N, C-alpha and C positions, 0 to 999 in steps of 0.2 A: 686607428680607432675603428671599431666595428660599427656598421650601420645596420639598423633593423631592416630586414628585407620586406618587400611587399609581396606577399604570397598569393598565388591564385586561389580563389575561394572555391575549391572543388571538394565535393563530398567524397569521403572514403567509403568504398563499397566492398563488403566481404562476399564475393560472389560464390566462392567455393561451397561453403556450408549452405548457403541459400539454394544452390542448385541441388544439393542433397535433400534439403527440406522439401523441395517441390515434389519430390518423388513420394513423400509420405503425407504431406499436408493436403487439406481439401483443395480442390481445383477452383481457386478463386481468382478474381482479377487482381493483378499485382497492385500493391500500394503505390500511390502516386509518388513521383520522384521527390525526395526530400529537398527542402530549401538548402542553400549553400551555408556552410558553417561560418561562424563569425571569424574575423581575421585573427582574433586572439587565440583561437583554437589551433594549437600547433602540436605536431608529433614530437615526442622527446622522451627522455628517461632520466632517472636519478643517476648521478655520477658516483661511482664507487672506486676509490683509490686503494688498491690492494697492497700498497706499500707497508712498511713497518711503522706502527704507531709509536709515539713517544711513551705512552702509557697504555697498555692493553686493557686496563680497567676503566679507561675513559674514552668515549667516542667523541671525535671532533669533526668539524666540517664547516661549510658556509652555505647560506642561502644567498643566491646571487641572481642578478638581472641578466638573463640569457639573451643578450641583445641580438646575437647572430643566430639564435635558436638552434645551436648544434649540441646542446646538452652537456657542454664542457665549460668549466670555469677557465676562461681565457684570461691572459695577463691584464688586459685593460677593461675587463668587466667588473662591475662594482657589486659589493655585497648589499643585502637589504637588511636594514636594522629593524629591530622590534618585532621579528617574526617568532611565534611560539613554535618550539621544537620539543618533542616528547619521546621518551623511551617506554611509554605505556603506563608509567606511574609519575615520574618527575616531569615537570614542564618548565623549560627555561626560555628566555627570549634572546634573540641574537643581539650582539653588540653593534657598535657603530659601523663595523666592517662586515656585518652579516655573519659573524662567527658564533659558534655555540660549543658547549661542552656538556656531556651527559654521562652519568654512571652507566657502565655496561652491565646488562643483565644477560644471563645465559640464553634465555629464550625471550626475545623481544622483537617488536616491530617499532622502528623509529619512524616518526612521521612529522610533517609540518602542518601548521594551521594556515591555509591559504588566506592572506589578508584581502579585504576588499580593495579593489584597484589593481589587483594582480590576478594572473591565471596560471595555474600549474600546467605542465604539458600533459598530453594524452597519448596513449599508444594507438596502434593502427585500428583498434576497435572502439576508440573514443573513451576508454577507461582512464580516469585520472591517475597520474603518476606522481606520488608525493610521499613514498615510504620505502623503507629498506628493512628486510627481514634478517635478523641475526640469530642463527641456530647452528652453532659450530658443528655438531654431530649429525644434523639433519633429522628428519622425522622417523627414519627407519622404514620398515616395510609396511607401507600403507597401500591399499588397493588402488587409490587414485593419485598416488605419487607423493603428496605432501610437499615438504620443502627439502631440497637437496642440501647436503652439508655446506654451510657457508664458510667454514674455516674460522680462523682467528679474527680478532678485531681488526678491521681495515684501518689504514692510515687516516682516511677521511671519507665522509659521505657528504656530498654536496648536492643541494636541492635547487634546480633551476626554476625560474618563473619568468613571465613576461608581463609588462605593464598592460592593464586592461581598463580602458575607460568604461566599458560596458559593465564590468563587475563592480565598479564604484558607484554606479547610479543607484539612488535609493529605491526607485521603482523596479521591482523584480517579480517575475513569475517563476515559481519553483515546483515543477511536477514531481510527485512521489508515486512510484509504481510498486505496489505491494503484491506479493504472492503471484508472480508469474507462474511458478510451480508446475512446470511441464514435466510429466513423467515419461514422455517419449517424443519422438520427432513429430508425430501428428499433432500433439498438443502444442509443441513449440510453433508449429505452423498456425494453429488457431490464435496463439498470442501474436505472432507476427502480423497476421491479417486482421487482427482485432485492435485492442487498445494500444499495442506497440506501434502498429501502423498509423494510428491516429496521432501519436506523438511525433512520428517521422514527418507527418504532414504539417506540423506546427513549427513556427519560427519565432515564438514569443518568449523562449526560455534560454537563449544561447549563453548568457553569462552565468546563470545559476546552474544550468544543466539538469540532469535527471538523477534522482536518487532511487535506487532499487532497494526495497525495504524487506528483503529477506524471503526465504523459501523461493529462491529464484529458480531452482530446479527441484525435482522430487526425488531426492536421495541418490539418484544416479549422477554422480559428479562428472561423468564423461560427457554429459549434456552441457557442461559449462561452455564448451566451444560454440555450440549452437546458440546458447543464450547470448554470448558475446556477439555473435554474428547478427542476430535480429536487432540488438540494441546498437550496433555499429552505425545504424542509419539516423541516430539522434543528432540534433542540431545544437549540441552543447556537450560538455563533459559528462560522463557517466560515473557516478559513485555508487558503491555497492555495500549494503549492509548484509550480515549473515542471518539466516534463520535456522530452525531446527532441522530442516530438510537439506541444508547445505553443509552438513557436518561429515567428518570422517568417522563413521560409526565403528570402524575397526581400530580407532585410537584407544590407547589404554585409559586415558583420562581426559578431563576437560582442557588441560593445558595444551593438548595437541589435537583437539577435536576439530579445529578450524585451520589446520596446517595447509591443506589443499586450497581452501578459500584464500588464505593469506598469500599463498604463492601466486594465485591466479588473479586476485582482485585487489589485495591490499589489506590494511589493518582491519581487525574486527571491531575496533572502536576508534573514533577520530573526530576531529572538528574542522570546520572551514567557515569562512565569512564571505558574504556577498551583500553588497549594498550596506545597509545598517543592521543586518541580521547575522547572528552567530548561530551556526548549525552544529549540533552535536549528534553523533551516531553512537549508540551503545549496543552491546551484545546482551540481550536479555534472556538468553538460553544457557543454562548450565548443564552440560552433559554429565551423566552420572557414571560413565565408564563402560568399557566393553563388556564387563561381567554382567551388567544390568540390561543388556539387550536393547540398546537404542533408547533407553529411558532418559528423560531430562526433566529439569525443573525450570519454570519461568522465574528467573532470578538474575539480578545484576550483581556481579561479584564485588566483594569488598575492594579488590584491587582497582576495579573500574570506578567505584565511588570515590576512592582516593584520587585517582586521576581526574575525575570530573571536578572535584573541588579545586584541584590545582589548575585545571584548564579555565575554570570560571573566574579565577583570581585576576585574569587579564581582561575580563569583560565588564563593562560598566553595569551597575545594578539595574539601571532603567532601560537596558538594551532589549531589543527583540531577540528572544532566544527560542530556537526550535530544537527539541530533544527527541530524536527518532529512535525507536526501538522496534524490533520485529514483534515480539509479544508486547501488546499494549500494557501500560501500567494497570489499567482497569477497563472494563466495558460496562454497559448498562446492566449486565447481569451480575457481575462479581468483580472483586479485586483479583487481578491475574498474577501480577508479579509478587513473589513471596515477601520480599523486603521493600514493599512500596513505601512504608513509612520512613525508612532510612533514606530512600531515594528522595522523597519529598523534603526531608530535612536538609539535604545538600543544596537543593535549589530554592530554599525558602526565601532567600533574599532577592529573588529575581521575579518580580510580580508579572512581568510580561512574557514569561516562559510558557510555552505550549508544548505538550507531549503528543507525539504522533506514533501510531502503531499499526500493525497489520495482523497476521497470524490467524485471526478468528473468521476471516472471510465475511466480515460484516462491515457496514458503512455507518459510522456513528460520529456525532459531534456533541460532546458532553461539556457543558459550560461550567467554568469555575463558579463555585458557590452552590452547585446542586448537591442534594443529599439523597441517599438511598439506604434502605434498611440493610441490604446485604453489604454495602460498603462499611456502614457503621459497625456491623458485626465483625468485620475484619480490621477495625481500628481506624478507619478513615471517616471521621465524623462529617466532614464537608470537603468536597472536591476543591483542592487548593489551586489547581491549574487546569485550564481547558485541556481535555483529552479528545483527540480526533483519531478515529479508526478509519484507515485510508481505503476501505473497500479492497478489491482484488482484481488484478488483470485477468485471472482465471475465473472470477466469479465463484460459483459453487463447483470448483474443481472441474470445469469444462463438462458439466453434466447436462442431461436433458436432451430433448429433441433438437435437431438442427434447424436454424431459421432460414430465411430465404437466401441469405448470403453464405449458407453452408457452415455457419458457426454455431456452436451449442448455445442455447438460450442461457443456461447457467445462472438462473435467478438464485440469489443468495437466500439463506434461510431467514434473514431479517427483512426481506422484501426490497432488495436492491438488485443492481445489475453489474456486469463486469465494467470496469472503468479505472480511471486515474484521478487522484487528488491533486489539485494545484493550490499551493499557498501563494497569495498575492500580497506584496508589500508596497507601500508607498513611502516608506521611511518612518513615518510616525505611527502607523497602524498596520494591522494584518487583517486580511479577509481570506476566504477559501472557497473553492468550488469543486464539485465532483462531476467529472465529465464521463457520461456513459459511453461505452464503446459504440462507435458509429453514429452518435447523436450529437446535436448541438448542445451548448451549455444551457439552453433553455429547457431541455428535457429533464424535469425535476419532479414530476408527479406521476405516480402509478395509481390508478383508480379501480375500485371494484365495489360490489354490493355484498355485504356480509349479512346473510339471513339465516334463520333457524334451519331452513331446508339445506342451505349450503353447508352449515356446520355439521348437520347430520351426515351429508355425503362425505365431508372431509374426514370425519372420524372413521367411516367405513373404508375410505381409501387408505387411511393410515393403518388400519387393522390389516388390510390386504398387503400393504408394504411390509408390515412387521411380520407377516406370515410368509415372507420371502416370495410374495406374488403368486402363491399357490391358488389355483382356481381362477375364475373370471373376476376381473375388477368390477367394482360398482359402476353402473352406467354413468358416463360422464355427464355433468350438467354445466351450464354456463353460469358464471358468477354475475351475469348481467340480467338474470331473470329472477323475479320474486312473486310469490303468490299473494293474493289479496288477504288471505287469512294471516300470513306471516306479518304483513304490514299492520293489521289490526292488533296483533299480539304485542307489538312493539319489539324493541331489540333487533331491529333491522337497520343496519348502518351503511351509509356511504363512506367507505374507507379511503384515505388518502395517504399513500406512502410518499412523504415529502423529503426527498433526498437531501435537500439543503436545510432541512428543519432542525432547529435547536429548541431548547425549552422556552426561549423568548421569541420564537417565530409565531406566526399567526396563519391559520387556515380558515377560509370562509367558503361556504357552499350556497349557491343559488339554485333552487329547484324550479324548473320551468320559468325562468326569468323573474321570479319573485325576489323579495328582499333577502339578502344573504344571511345565513346563520353561521355563527362562529362554531368551529369544530372543537372537539375535546381531544387534547393530547393524551394518549394512553399511557405514557411513561414520562411524566413531567419532571421527575427528580426533585420531589418535595418531601422526601422522607419515606415514601411509600415502598412496599415490597415489590418484587418483580410481578408485573402484569402479564400473566401467561395463560394462554388458552385459545381455543378457536375464536372466541369473541374478541381477542386482541390480535387477530391475524389478518393480513392482507389477502383477500381471496384471489386476486389476479395472479400474483406470482405463486402462491401456495397451490392453486389448482393445477398449474403446469408441473410443479415439482411432485405433487401427489400422483400425477399420471406417469411420472418418469423416475426421477432419482429418489423421491420420498423425503428429501431433506427440508423439513419445515420446522422452524424454531418456535412458532406460535408466540413470538414476542418481537418487538422492534422498538428502538429508541426514537424512530422518526415516523410513527404512525398516528394519524389523527382520524377521528370518526365523528359523523354527524347522523343523528337518527333521521331516517327518511319519513316524511309526513305520512301518517296512517290513513289519510283520506284521499290519497291519490287514486284516480280512476284507472280502469283497465286501459291498456295500451302502452305506447312508448313514451318515455319521459326523458328530459335532459337535465343533467346537473352540471353546472359550471363551477369549477373549483379554482380558487385563487390562493396560492401560498405566498406569504411575504416573509422573507428571511430576516435575520437580525440586522442586516445591512440595508434593509429597505428595498431589496430587489423583489419584484413581483413575477410570479410564474402562474400561468393559467392553462388549464386543460379542461376538456369537456368529455363527459361520458353519457351515452344513451343506454337506458335500461328499460325493461319491459315488465309491466305488472300484468299477471294472468290470473285466471279464475281459481285454478286448483293445481295439484301436483301433476295430473295427467297433461294439462295444458303447459305446465312448466317444462315437462320433459320434452314435449313436442317442440316448443319454442327454443329450448336449449339446443336441440339437435340442429335446428336451422341456423342458429347463431354460430355454433361450433363449426358447421360447414363453411359459413361465410368467413369465419376467422381462420380457416385452414387447418383446424386442429384434427379433423378426421384424416387429412392427408399427412399431417405431421406424424401421426403414429406409424406411418409406413416408412418414415425416414429413420436414419440411424438414431438410436437412443444411447447416449453416452453415459456409462457408469464406470469411469476410469479408476485407476489405482488410487487416485487422490481421495476418493470417497471412502477408502479404507484407512485413511490416515487418522492419527489420534485426534486432530482437530475436528474432522468430519464426524467421527464417532461421538465425540463430546457434544457437538452441536445437535446431533440427533437424540442423545440421551438427556439433554437438559430439559 
């Protein structure tokens, strides 16, 4: 009888690629050593028996308890009953001995749904191993390799797992890292020393692991090795979803657009369970084919919707369900996925389902029940399930000036910062938090003063950007200076970009210690059209982007504003802002701003504040306008 070994809890380090990265990335202090991985995290692989099958049209095998962790089904190791196994359309459950049978498809990825209480193996880079590609003739001649010919149907494909008390616990933290999207090794270094390094320093997600939510690299799939290397420092299994920039754009059609991804990371859509939560990953990008020059649709294929319906048949209707897609089903601006209605029909019986997306490099938390004019025009009268847009590891494509740590500010066009979403479960309910790169979880408010003078400057700066920065830019002003005339005219607001904010959150502002005033949510989701314009813009992040990348969306799902009292006297004033999220968590930040007599005084005070803030020296640092700013998403963000 095999006994389960007690393995030393040592981290796996991929030093080779890191050493290469250090030659290209900024010269930063290395990330602190990662915590040791959980005992359940073991290296292994799926076992493929290349013998002759009884029926080449049927794939068979077992899901088994890999007691000795050698990735082989040994004679005294037992099968695991009731595990879902899929060929990408059909979903079956293993019998009492862990056996399954599935119809063979010519081009399929066979995968299992990891049950709670178990953990599938990982490879040397921590990438979860739970699938087998079947493509008899292979991908053919693809630039990045695709899938080598797999040959005929194997005799058996066996899936190892080990028992895991940690993955059975109802309390789970599950980080989701969207849009790492590095276009070169320098940007991969920014990711490593930014949000990815933050994850390496955490030890609260070992059982759930980290989900990469697509656009993991920026078209150059040779960077997949570097991506694997920086995420090899995670303290739990890594699962990977595909995005539009992870495709083989020399593939003839969508059926082979993710062959290199499937070869290097696993299925393009799959499910797994941790605690009391069922996770689903879908591919929401449909490649239009080589002849259309990298064009794609945001769409979930009919084949996936059939699989999703079959997958959910094994899930209780009242379960917590997370459905993750690279392109979100919708954003505060629009319905994104073409067949959103059909998708919502499939999950209609799962009231606790939440959808999570990336792709737009925005950070949004749209609550079920909200309504928007643009959604209704696309056939979605009311949001049936909460939609979270997970921000981006790359922020605004690693753009802007470099901060004190040598990392691009990369403020997003909806007034957020680079970071990672974490879903938190206690079994009965779900909450979430967005952690900004290099900051504590308490960093949730970005504050500024939106005045007529600032809006006038912003438009001039935008015109300069639109003219390809020809000529001198308008002289920079501080978003923390306001003239007395602007105050008297009204429409000067203290703006609060509340990253944890939802339609049912609350923001209050106290000016100079007086009774707090409740702020107005600029996009409450009550049937209104898109609130877009400089008056709906966060001046803090917009000012820096207008000086550098120019990517300002002039709208946000998480912006509140409070009119500043018109009778404030000359001098410096303080505003204390408290945001309370839908879970009752409070976050407080303070901003100091100055009231001056006229525009000349405003310009003088602005220059003093900008020097204090370091923005004069910032302009002497590198300004990043990388390839990612030429991507379809970035162009769309600027054109909206």
